[in-house]
C-alpha positions as CSV (number, residue, x, y, z in Angstrom):
1,M,-20.3,3.6,0.8
2,D,-18.8,3.1,-2.9
3,V,-22.2,2.6,-4.4
4,I,-23.9,5.6,-2.9
5,V,-20.8,8.1,-3.5
6,T,-20.8,6.6,-7.1
7,S,-24.4,7.2,-7.5
8,W,-24.5,10.9,-6.2
9,T,-21.5,12.0,-8.3
10,N,-22.3,10.5,-11.8
11,E,-25.2,11.0,-14.1
12,V,-25.4,7.4,-14.7
13,F,-23.6,4.6,-13.1
14,A,-22.8,0.8,-13.0
15,F,-21.0,-0.6,-10.0
16,T,-19.0,-3.8,-9.7
17,G,-17.4,-4.3,-6.3
18,K,-16.3,-7.2,-4.2
19,H,-19.7,-8.1,-2.8
20,F,-22.1,-6.3,-5.0
21,V,-22.7,-5.8,-8.9
22,F,-25.0,-2.9,-10.2
23,L,-26.0,-3.5,-12.7
24,R,-25.5,-6.6,-15.1
25,R,-27.5,-6.2,-18.2
26,I,-31.2,-6.6,-17.3
27,P,-34.2,-6.6,-19.6
28,D,-36.3,-3.6,-19.5
29,R,-39.3,-3.0,-22.0
30,G,-37.9,-4.8,-25.0
31,S,-34.3,-3.5,-24.6
32,T,-31.6,-4.0,-22.0
33,V,-30.4,-1.7,-19.2
34,S,-26.9,-1.7,-18.2
35,T,-26.5,1.7,-16.1
36,L,-28.7,3.4,-13.6
37,T,-29.6,7.1,-13.0
38,L,-30.3,8.2,-9.5
39,I,-33.2,10.8,-9.5
40,P,-33.1,13.3,-7.9
41,K,-29.6,13.8,-7.4
42,P,-28.2,16.1,-4.3
43,D,-28.1,19.6,-5.3
44,R,-24.7,19.9,-3.2
45,Q,-21.7,17.9,-2.2
46,V,-23.1,15.8,0.7
47,E,-21.0,15.5,3.7
48,I,-20.8,11.7,4.7
49,Y,-20.4,10.8,8.6
50,Q,-19.3,7.4,9.1
51,A,-18.6,5.6,12.8
52,A,-14.7,4.9,13.0
53,T,-14.5,2.7,16.1
54,S,-11.9,0.1,15.1
55,P,-8.2,0.6,13.6
56,L,-9.5,-0.7,9.9
57,S,-12.7,1.5,10.3
58,I,-10.6,4.5,11.3
59,D,-8.2,4.1,8.3
60,Y,-11.1,3.6,6.0
61,V,-12.8,6.8,6.8
62,A,-9.7,8.8,6.9
63,R,-8.5,7.6,3.5
64,K,-11.9,7.9,2.0
65,G,-12.2,11.7,3.4
66,F,-15.3,11.2,5.1
67,N,-16.1,12.7,8.6
68,G,-15.3,10.4,11.3
69,V,-17.8,9.7,14.5
70,F,-15.9,8.6,17.4
71,T,-17.5,7.2,20.7
72,G,-16.1,5.9,23.8
73,N,-14.5,7.7,26.8
74,P,-12.3,10.8,26.4
75,W,-8.9,8.6,26.5
76,T,-9.9,5.9,23.7
77,A,-11.5,8.6,21.5
78,R,-8.3,10.5,22.1
79,D,-6.3,7.5,20.6
80,R,-8.8,7.3,17.7
81,L,-8.7,10.8,16.6
82,V,-4.8,10.6,16.7
83,R,-4.8,7.6,14.4
84,F,-7.3,9.4,12.1
85,G,-5.1,12.5,12.1
86,D,-2.2,10.4,11.1
87,V,-4.0,8.7,8.1
88,A,-6.0,11.8,6.8
89,P,-3.2,13.8,5.8
90,R,-1.6,10.9,3.9
91,R,-4.4,10.7,1.8
92,A,-4.2,14.3,0.7
93,G,-0.5,13.9,0.2
94,I,0.3,15.9,3.2
95,C,2.9,14.8,6.0
96,A,1.4,15.1,9.4
97,R,4.6,15.0,11.3
């Protein structure tokens, strides 16, 4: 998700993460390229929806400010929503309780 969001929000980008590197210098028509450009860019902010089914994924989705997608019966979904609600305000610097 970090690669996607970075490519949507910057004119040019390079990315180095835990598992991926975009872009090490690569040859291109007699020169080298060290950044990429996404064309076409979204013309507005894109809302991201991501599954939030485990405590780790719930925390991640809430911290990133994404929209959580919850599954399961109403009782387990309620517990996930409560956890999401507890984490999301902390990301914004707001005390939930």
